[in-house]
N, CA, C and O atoms as CSV, one atom per row, in Angstrom:
chain,resi,resn,atom,element,x,y,z
A,1,UNK,N,N,-7.784,76.997,-101.387
A,1,UNK,CA,C,-6.652,76.311,-101.532
A,1,UNK,C,C,-5.633,76.768,-100.986
A,1,UNK,O,O,-5.217,77.893,-101.261
A,2,UNK,N,N,-5.018,75.932,-100.065
A,2,UNK,CA,C,-3.490,76.611,-100.143
A,2,UNK,C,C,-2.484,75.336,-100.172
A,2,UNK,O,O,-2.865,74.316,-99.596
A,3,UNK,N,N,-1.251,75.343,-100.798
A,3,UNK,CA,C,-0.568,74.141,-101.200
A,3,UNK,C,C,0.707,74.404,-100.318
A,3,UNK,O,O,1.109,75.538,-100.059
A,4,UNK,N,N,1.275,73.301,-99.904
A,4,UNK,CA,C,2.681,73.622,-99.260
A,4,UNK,C,C,3.080,72.323,-99.173
A,4,UNK,O,O,2.233,71.431,-99.217
A,5,UNK,N,N,4.025,72.123,-99.078
A,5,UNK,CA,C,5.442,70.615,-98.745
A,5,UNK,C,C,5.637,70.493,-97.441
A,5,UNK,O,O,5.790,71.261,-96.491
A,6,UNK,N,N,5.597,69.324,-97.618
A,6,UNK,CA,C,5.920,67.957,-96.134
A,6,UNK,C,C,7.233,67.812,-96.188
A,6,UNK,O,O,7.725,68.139,-97.268
A,7,UNK,N,N,7.933,67.444,-95.409
A,7,UNK,CA,C,9.392,66.904,-95.711
A,7,UNK,C,C,9.411,65.680,-94.922
A,7,UNK,O,O,8.871,65.524,-93.826
A,8,UNK,N,N,10.212,64.664,-95.711
A,8,UNK,CA,C,10.813,63.327,-94.407
A,8,UNK,C,C,12.192,63.313,-94.763
A,8,UNK,O,O,12.999,63.796,-95.557
A,9,UNK,N,N,12.058,62.363,-93.594
A,9,UNK,CA,C,13.923,61.625,-93.912
A,9,UNK,C,C,13.930,60.458,-94.638
A,9,UNK,O,O,13.138,60.097,-95.509
A,10,UNK,N,N,15.093,59.790,-94.107
A,10,UNK,CA,C,15.457,58.698,-94.864
A,10,UNK,C,C,14.566,57.461,-94.080
A,10,UNK,O,O,14.590,56.368,-94.645
A,11,UNK,N,N,13.981,57.547,-93.134
A,11,UNK,CA,C,12.764,56.426,-92.452
A,11,UNK,C,C,11.708,57.036,-92.825
A,11,UNK,O,O,10.705,56.602,-92.258
A,12,UNK,N,N,11.561,57.693,-93.395
A,12,UNK,CA,C,9.954,58.279,-93.855
A,12,UNK,C,C,9.559,59.253,-92.462
A,12,UNK,O,O,8.329,59.248,-92.420
A,13,UNK,N,N,9.941,59.841,-91.646
A,13,UNK,CA,C,10.101,60.432,-90.601
A,13,UNK,C,C,9.686,62.019,-90.921
A,13,UNK,O,O,10.560,62.674,-91.488
A,14,UNK,N,N,8.719,62.541,-90.679
A,14,UNK,CA,C,8.939,63.987,-90.440
A,14,UNK,C,C,9.944,64.737,-90.237
A,14,UNK,O,O,10.598,64.492,-89.223
A,15,UNK,N,N,10.339,65.755,-91.029
A,15,UNK,CA,C,11.907,66.382,-90.716
A,15,UNK,C,C,11.404,67.813,-90.750
A,15,UNK,O,O,10.285,67.981,-91.235
A,16,UNK,N,N,12.264,69.173,-90.174
A,16,UNK,CA,C,11.547,70.232,-90.330
A,16,UNK,C,C,12.231,70.792,-91.898
A,16,UNK,O,O,13.111,70.351,-92.637
A,17,UNK,N,N,11.423,71.845,-91.934
A,17,UNK,CA,C,11.708,72.299,-93.629
A,17,UNK,C,C,11.401,73.880,-93.685
A,17,UNK,O,O,11.330,74.614,-92.699
A,18,UNK,N,N,11.279,74.160,-94.674
A,18,UNK,CA,C,10.535,75.762,-94.093
A,18,UNK,C,C,9.115,75.782,-95.123
A,18,UNK,O,O,8.771,75.323,-96.212
A,19,UNK,N,N,8.575,76.588,-94.067
A,19,UNK,CA,C,7.383,76.716,-94.205
A,19,UNK,C,C,6.687,77.834,-95.188
A,19,UNK,O,O,6.310,78.981,-94.947
A,20,UNK,N,N,6.665,76.970,-96.510
A,20,UNK,CA,C,6.319,77.903,-97.361
A,20,UNK,C,C,4.650,77.507,-97.504
A,20,UNK,O,O,4.058,76.460,-97.245
A,21,UNK,N,N,4.261,78.567,-97.931
A,21,UNK,CA,C,2.400,77.931,-98.398
A,21,UNK,C,C,2.437,79.208,-99.969
A,21,UNK,O,O,2.959,80.308,-100.155
A,22,UNK,N,N,1.497,78.185,-100.881
A,22,UNK,CA,C,1.313,78.793,-102.040
A,22,UNK,C,C,0.146,79.025,-102.638
A,22,UNK,O,O,-0.805,78.345,-102.251
A,23,UNK,N,N,-0.029,79.802,-103.475
A,23,UNK,CA,C,-1.244,79.793,-103.576
A,23,UNK,C,C,-2.134,78.926,-105.307
A,23,UNK,O,O,-3.288,79.024,-105.723
A,24,UNK,N,N,-1.027,78.226,-105.813
A,24,UNK,CA,C,-1.046,77.425,-106.478
A,24,UNK,C,C,-0.408,76.390,-106.766
A,24,UNK,O,O,0.788,76.438,-106.478
A,25,UNK,N,N,-0.971,74.970,-107.481
A,25,UNK,CA,C,0.055,73.800,-107.360
A,25,UNK,C,C,1.510,74.156,-108.163
A,25,UNK,O,O,2.622,73.686,-107.921
A,26,UNK,N,N,1.183,74.996,-109.042
A,26,UNK,CA,C,2.004,75.197,-110.597
A,26,UNK,C,C,3.242,76.043,-109.613
A,26,UNK,O,O,4.405,75.770,-109.914
A,27,UNK,N,N,3.011,77.101,-108.401
A,27,UNK,CA,C,3.310,77.772,-107.733
A,27,UNK,C,C,4.559,77.023,-107.115
A,27,UNK,O,O,5.746,77.156,-107.415
A,28,UNK,N,N,3.925,76.130,-106.090
A,28,UNK,CA,C,4.890,74.971,-105.122
A,28,UNK,C,C,5.559,74.272,-106.084
A,28,UNK,O,O,6.739,74.180,-105.747
A,29,UNK,N,N,5.365,73.791,-107.025
A,29,UNK,CA,C,6.277,72.897,-108.204
A,29,UNK,C,C,7.268,74.044,-108.465
A,29,UNK,O,O,8.406,73.762,-108.091
A,30,UNK,N,N,7.159,75.011,-108.895
A,30,UNK,CA,C,8.187,75.786,-109.280
A,30,UNK,C,C,9.087,75.711,-108.102
A,30,UNK,O,O,10.130,75.067,-107.992
A,31,UNK,N,N,8.400,76.615,-107.097
A,31,UNK,CA,C,9.495,76.643,-105.782
A,31,UNK,C,C,10.324,74.930,-105.436
A,31,UNK,O,O,11.511,75.229,-105.563
A,32,UNK,N,N,10.301,73.968,-105.218
A,32,UNK,CA,C,10.610,73.189,-105.114
A,32,UNK,C,C,11.628,72.762,-105.996
A,32,UNK,O,O,12.604,72.094,-105.655
A,33,UNK,N,N,11.245,73.375,-107.750
A,33,UNK,CA,C,12.329,72.593,-108.408
A,33,UNK,C,C,13.352,73.636,-107.969
A,33,UNK,O,O,14.471,73.230,-108.281
A,34,UNK,N,N,13.403,74.922,-107.315
A,34,UNK,CA,C,14.742,75.599,-107.262
A,34,UNK,C,C,15.399,75.630,-106.039
A,34,UNK,O,O,16.520,76.114,-105.884
A,35,UNK,N,N,14.501,74.956,-104.877
A,35,UNK,CA,C,15.120,74.418,-103.542
A,35,UNK,C,C,15.644,73.191,-103.472
A,35,UNK,O,O,16.467,72.902,-102.602
A,36,UNK,N,N,15.170,72.225,-104.498
A,36,UNK,CA,C,15.160,70.724,-103.845
A,36,UNK,C,C,16.597,70.213,-103.662
A,36,UNK,O,O,16.643,69.052,-103.254
A,37,UNK,N,N,17.796,70.820,-103.872
A,37,UNK,CA,C,19.096,70.585,-103.934
A,37,UNK,C,C,19.220,71.045,-102.257
A,37,UNK,O,O,19.487,70.179,-101.423
A,38,UNK,N,N,19.048,72.168,-101.939
A,38,UNK,CA,C,19.074,72.642,-100.483
A,38,UNK,C,C,18.544,71.792,-99.572
A,38,UNK,O,O,19.216,71.427,-98.607
A,39,UNK,N,N,17.421,71.422,-99.746
A,39,UNK,CA,C,16.600,70.667,-98.781
A,39,UNK,C,C,17.355,69.307,-99.037
A,39,UNK,O,O,17.890,69.330,-97.928
A,40,UNK,N,N,17.784,68.271,-99.530
A,40,UNK,CA,C,18.611,67.556,-99.779
A,40,UNK,C,C,19.478,67.621,-99.237
A,40,UNK,O,O,19.713,66.761,-98.388
A,41,UNK,N,N,20.226,68.508,-99.433
A,41,UNK,CA,C,21.861,68.585,-98.568
A,41,UNK,C,C,21.606,68.703,-97.032
A,41,UNK,O,O,22.391,68.376,-96.143
A,42,UNK,N,N,20.196,69.302,-96.874
A,42,UNK,CA,C,19.819,69.517,-95.572
A,42,UNK,C,C,19.635,68.183,-94.620
A,42,UNK,O,O,19.883,68.268,-93.418
A,43,UNK,N,N,19.179,66.914,-95.228
A,43,UNK,CA,C,18.347,65.766,-94.911
A,43,UNK,C,C,17.220,65.285,-95.187
A,43,UNK,O,O,16.781,64.211,-94.775
A,44,UNK,N,N,16.642,66.107,-95.955
A,44,UNK,CA,C,15.426,65.819,-96.875
A,44,UNK,C,C,15.504,64.828,-97.799
A,44,UNK,O,O,16.292,64.943,-98.737
A,45,UNK,N,N,14.525,63.477,-97.636
A,45,UNK,CA,C,14.916,62.562,-98.860
A,45,UNK,C,C,13.885,62.495,-99.607
A,45,UNK,O,O,14.022,62.013,-100.731
A,46,UNK,N,N,12.456,63.012,-99.120
A,46,UNK,CA,C,11.432,63.138,-99.951
A,46,UNK,C,C,10.334,64.169,-99.270
A,46,UNK,O,O,10.264,64.393,-98.062
A,47,UNK,N,N,9.471,64.764,-100.311
A,47,UNK,CA,C,8.474,65.646,-99.924
A,47,UNK,C,C,7.547,64.972,-100.336
A,47,UNK,O,O,7.695,63.989,-101.061
A,48,UNK,N,N,5.985,65.599,-99.755
A,48,UNK,CA,C,5.139,65.374,-100.421
A,48,UNK,C,C,3.936,66.796,-100.202
A,48,UNK,O,O,3.489,67.335,-99.190
A,49,UNK,N,N,3.723,67.032,-101.650
A,49,UNK,CA,C,2.920,68.139,-101.947
A,49,UNK,C,C,1.348,68.074,-101.366
A,49,UNK,O,O,0.550,67.195,-101.690
A,50,UNK,N,N,1.130,68.905,-100.670
A,50,UNK,CA,C,-0.440,68.982,-99.848
A,50,UNK,C,C,-1.213,69.901,-100.515
A,50,UNK,O,O,-0.690,70.872,-101.062
A,51,UNK,N,N,-2.282,69.726,-100.532
A,51,UNK,CA,C,-3.168,70.733,-100.336
A,51,UNK,C,C,-4.175,70.812,-99.472
A,51,UNK,O,O,-5.044,69.941,-99.434
A,52,UNK,N,N,-4.175,71.883,-98.666
A,52,UNK,CA,C,-5.282,72.030,-97.354
A,52,UNK,C,C,-4.325,70.793,-96.757
A,52,UNK,O,O,-3.095,70.732,-96.761
A,53,UNK,N,N,-5.222,69.902,-96.284
A,53,UNK,CA,C,-4.908,68.305,-95.728
A,53,UNK,C,C,-4.838,67.275,-96.664
A,53,UNK,O,O,-4.541,66.112,-96.389
A,54,UNK,N,N,-5.143,67.750,-97.890
A,54,UNK,CA,C,-5.050,66.395,-98.514
A,54,UNK,C,C,-3.489,65.939,-99.705
A,54,UNK,O,O,-3.306,66.602,-100.726
A,55,UNK,N,N,-2.580,64.810,-99.336
A,55,UNK,CA,C,-1.963,64.501,-100.233
A,55,UNK,C,C,-1.925,64.171,-101.915
A,55,UNK,O,O,-2.219,63.104,-102.454
A,56,UNK,N,N,-1.466,65.439,-102.565
A,56,UNK,CA,C,-1.555,65.281,-103.837
A,56,UNK,C,C,-0.498,64.151,-104.313
A,56,UNK,O,O,-0.847,63.042,-104.717
A,57,UNK,N,N,0.476,64.468,-104.238
A,57,UNK,CA,C,1.866,63.160,-104.179
A,57,UNK,C,C,3.124,63.165,-103.651
A,57,UNK,O,O,3.519,64.156,-103.036
A,58,UNK,N,N,3.853,62.139,-103.811
A,58,UNK,CA,C,5.052,62.236,-102.871
A,58,UNK,C,C,6.531,62.327,-104.156
A,58,UNK,O,O,6.641,61.983,-105.333
A,59,UNK,N,N,7.201,62.793,-103.429
A,59,UNK,CA,C,8.494,63.045,-104.512
A,59,UNK,C,C,10.082,62.519,-103.953
A,59,UNK,O,O,10.559,63.114,-102.987
A,60,UNK,N,N,10.597,61.778,-104.378
A,60,UNK,CA,C,11.737,61.304,-103.889
A,60,UNK,C,C,12.693,62.511,-104.168
A,60,UNK,O,O,12.464,62.888,-105.318
A,61,UNK,N,N,13.682,63.279,-103.579
A,61,UNK,CA,C,14.762,63.801,-103.805
A,61,UNK,C,C,15.997,63.443,-104.128
A,61,UNK,O,O,16.882,64.166,-104.587
A,62,UNK,N,N,16.054,61.871,-103.784
A,62,UNK,CA,C,17.188,61.319,-104.354
A,62,UNK,C,C,17.540,61.154,-105.202
A,62,UNK,O,O,16.834,61.387,-106.183
A,63,UNK,N,N,19.280,60.486,-105.404
A,63,UNK,CA,C,19.766,60.817,-107.130
A,63,UNK,C,C,19.047,59.357,-107.550
A,63,UNK,O,O,19.077,58.373,-106.810
A,64,UNK,N,N,18.389,59.386,-108.878
A,64,UNK,CA,C,18.502,58.322,-109.433
A,64,UNK,C,C,19.681,57.012,-109.739
A,64,UNK,O,O,20.672,57.143,-110.457
A,65,UNK,N,N,19.325,55.864,-109.068
A,65,UNK,CA,C,20.326,54.833,-109.271
A,65,UNK,C,C,20.667,53.961,-110.407
A,65,UNK,O,O,19.995,53.019,-110.827
A,66,UNK,N,N,21.924,54.440,-110.903
A,66,UNK,CA,C,22.130,53.731,-112.359
A,66,UNK,C,C,22.507,52.242,-112.112
A,66,UNK,O,O,22.715,51.491,-113.065
């Protein structure tokens, strides 16, 4: 099983991002926790955690509106 992230822009379109692959969900989540600010600064607004071809979940990188 390989875990990776898909990157999406403001309109939900696929955008380029690092082509990282992880051996576990925990490793993938740890990595996104360290790099999400850089991704958001480059135009990524949401990410999807993917195991092989199955989407585990999606997550916004946008700040929470107050």
